[in-house]
BAFI-3210 file (N, C-alpha, C; in Angstrom, 3 decimals, decimal comma, padded with zeros to 6 digits):
// residues 66
n [1|2|3|4|5|6|7|8|9|10|11|12|13|14|15|16|17|18|19|20|21|22|23|24|25|26|27|28|29|30|31|32|33|34|35|36|37|38|39|40|41|42|43|44|45|46|47|48|49|50|51|52|53|54|55|56|57|58|59|60|61|62|63|64|65|66]
n.u [000,920|000,735|002,169|000,361|-002,330|-002,530|-002,989|-005,016|-007,321|-007,151|-008,246|-011,202|-011,326|-011,377|-008,802|-007,277|-006,425|-003,977|-002,413|-002,159|-000,288|001,960|002,597|003,410|005,630|007,202|008,470|009,119|011,145|012,484|013,294|015,035|017,332|017,839|018,977|020,781|022,485|023,831|024,799|026,899|028,752|028,713|030,735|032,772|033,670|034,572|035,816|038,119|040,404|042,017|041,023|038,701|036,325|035,684|034,781|032,559|030,504|030,699|028,925|026,806|026,084|025,438|023,250|021,248|020,636|019,652]
n.v [-001,154|002,337|005,189|007,661|005,713|005,191|007,297|008,498|006,718|007,073|009,569|008,999|007,318|004,685|003,850|003,064|005,534|005,709|004,089|005,347|007,397|005,785|004,857|006,783|008,132|005,846|006,482|009,153|008,820|007,195|008,740|010,910|008,905|008,241|010,913|011,315|009,410|010,856|012,422|012,202|010,533|012,702|014,635|012,893|012,307|015,131|015,808|013,067|012,410|012,945|015,070|016,067|018,126|017,656|015,045|015,257|017,375|015,702|013,406|014,684|015,494|012,719|011,868|013,381|012,336|009,991]
n.w [-000,243|-000,732|000,155|-000,580|-001,178|001,598|002,749|001,798|002,158|004,504|004,925|003,901|006,207|006,319|006,522|009,857|012,209|013,787|012,323|009,939|011,154|012,217|009,642|008,012|010,003|009,426|006,369|006,853|008,688|007,107|004,595|006,176|006,933|004,627|004,029|005,418|005,222|001,889|002,987|004,104|002,313|000,438|002,243|003,270|000,180|-000,331|001,993|001,140|-001,855|-004,865|-006,906|-005,557|-005,825|-008,135|-008,039|-006,764|-007,904|-010,246|-008,269|-007,773|-010,590|-011,434|-009,972|-010,535|-013,038|-012,889]
ca.u [000,215|001,361|001,893|-000,576|-003,510|-003,445|-003,584|-006,925|-008,090|-007,775|-009,372|-012,265|-011,803|-011,039|-007,415|-007,283|-005,301|-002,745|-001,650|-001,396|000,735|003,407|003,121|004,202|006,540|008,405|008,277|009,999|012,397|013,612|013,873|015,932|018,160|019,048|019,828|022,455|023,807|024,135|025,421|028,439|028,646|029,625|031,583|033,792|034,144|035,288|037,544|039,407|040,596|043,247|040,140|037,250|035,221|035,367|034,026|031,424|030,531|030,192|028,276|025,681|025,049|024,954|022,089|019,858|020,494|018,637]
ca.v [000,007|003,817|006,481|008,181|005,058|004,838|008,911|008,680|005,780|007,851|010,706|008,386|006,420|003,235|002,877|003,960|006,586|005,664|003,436|006,284|008,214|004,787|004,969|008,363|008,289|005,559|007,093|010,441|008,040|006,445|009,940|011,169|007,847|008,577|012,390|011,552|008,508|011,208|013,768|011,254|010,448|013,805|014,226|011,617|012,591|016,458|015,217|012,644|012,021|013,952|016,063|016,109|018,185|017,194|014,056|015,586|017,520|014,266|012,633|015,204|015,307|011,303|011,887|014,152|012,332|008,690]
ca.w [000,076|-001,216|001,158|-000,987|-000,854|002,980|003,124|000,806|002,620|006,400|004,266|003,526|007,341|006,031|007,675|011,273|012,110|014,398|010,914|008,990|011,730|012,080|007,777|007,424|010,445|008,471|005,280|007,380|008,993|005,688|003,637|006,991|007,163|002,999|003,547|006,423|004,455|001,068|003,670|004,790|001,005|000,347|003,323|002,202|-001,152|-000,022|002,683|-000,184|-003,194|-005,612|-007,236|-004,645|-006,214|-009,878|-007,656|-005,852|-009,133|-010,901|-008,197|-008,264|-011,919|-011,581|-009,446|-011,238|-014,438|-012,608]
c.u [001,173|000,943|000,546|-001,799|-003,754|-003,710|-005,297|-007,466|-008,222|-008,536|-010,636|-012,509|-011,875|-009,784|-007,712|-005,865|-004,057|-001,950|-001,305|-000,503|002,272|003,466|004,085|005,266|007,841|008,749|009,254|011,414|013,540|013,813|015,078|017,617|019,161|019,523|020,782|023,244|023,771|024,928|026,719|029,155|029,322|030,808|032,691|034,485|034,999|036,485|038,704|039,783|041,560|042,234|038,572|036,102|034,960|034,167|032,352|030,595|029,753|028,854|026,793|024,948|024,585|023,732|021,314|019,584|019,431|017,310]
c.v [001,241|004,236|007,195|007,235|005,263|006,395|009,104|007,836|006,057|008,816|009,811|007,208|005,052|002,593|003,581|004,566|006,679|004,467|004,111|006,853|006,894|005,223|005,703|008,999|007,274|005,794|008,432|009,791|007,622|007,841|010,686|010,268|007,898|009,696|012,065|010,161|009,198|011,795|013,117|010,568|011,872|013,966|013,836|011,812|014,590|016,174|014,083|012,378|013,425|015,501|015,801|016,737|018,650|016,008|014,383|016,346|016,470|013,256|013,121|015,080|013,747|011,133|012,461|013,273|010,639|009,638]
c.w [-000,148|000,178|000,453|-000,831|000,289|003,083|002,442|001,800|003,845|005,775|004,426|004,656|007,670|007,088|008,759|011,106|012,592|013,557|010,334|009,737|011,238|010,572|007,428|008,286|009,474|007,496|005,757|007,872|007,459|004,699|004,625|006,963|005,763|003,464|004,698|005,726|002,868|001,645|004,189|003,299|000,621|000,892|002,857|001,306|-000,961|000,673|001,562|-001,357|-003,706|-006,150|-006,291|-005,241|-007,320|-009,051|-007,248|-006,821|-009,955|-010,255|-008,255|-009,271|-011,934|-011,193|-009,925|-012,433|-013,975|-012,139]
res [m|t|p|e|k|l|m|i|d|a|l|k|g|i|v|p|y|p|m|l|r|r|a|v|k|v|s|v|d|a|i|r|a|a|q|a|e|q|r|q|r|i|i|a|i|i|k|g|g|d|r|p|w|q|e|l|v|d|a|i|l|k|q|e|d|e]
***
């Protein structure tokens, strides 16, 4: 069940509110974990390598292409 479907069902009264809150919290936690991982990767790229800034630019451009 997608978060969108959960929210629509919750608005219709089909999904209990606590279940919706739990689903939203899991989504937010997943986003925060992904952001923290990205931040660590960026810090590692900046700190190391012969051309760290070029690596950072390449990583950003690659991410935008995906």
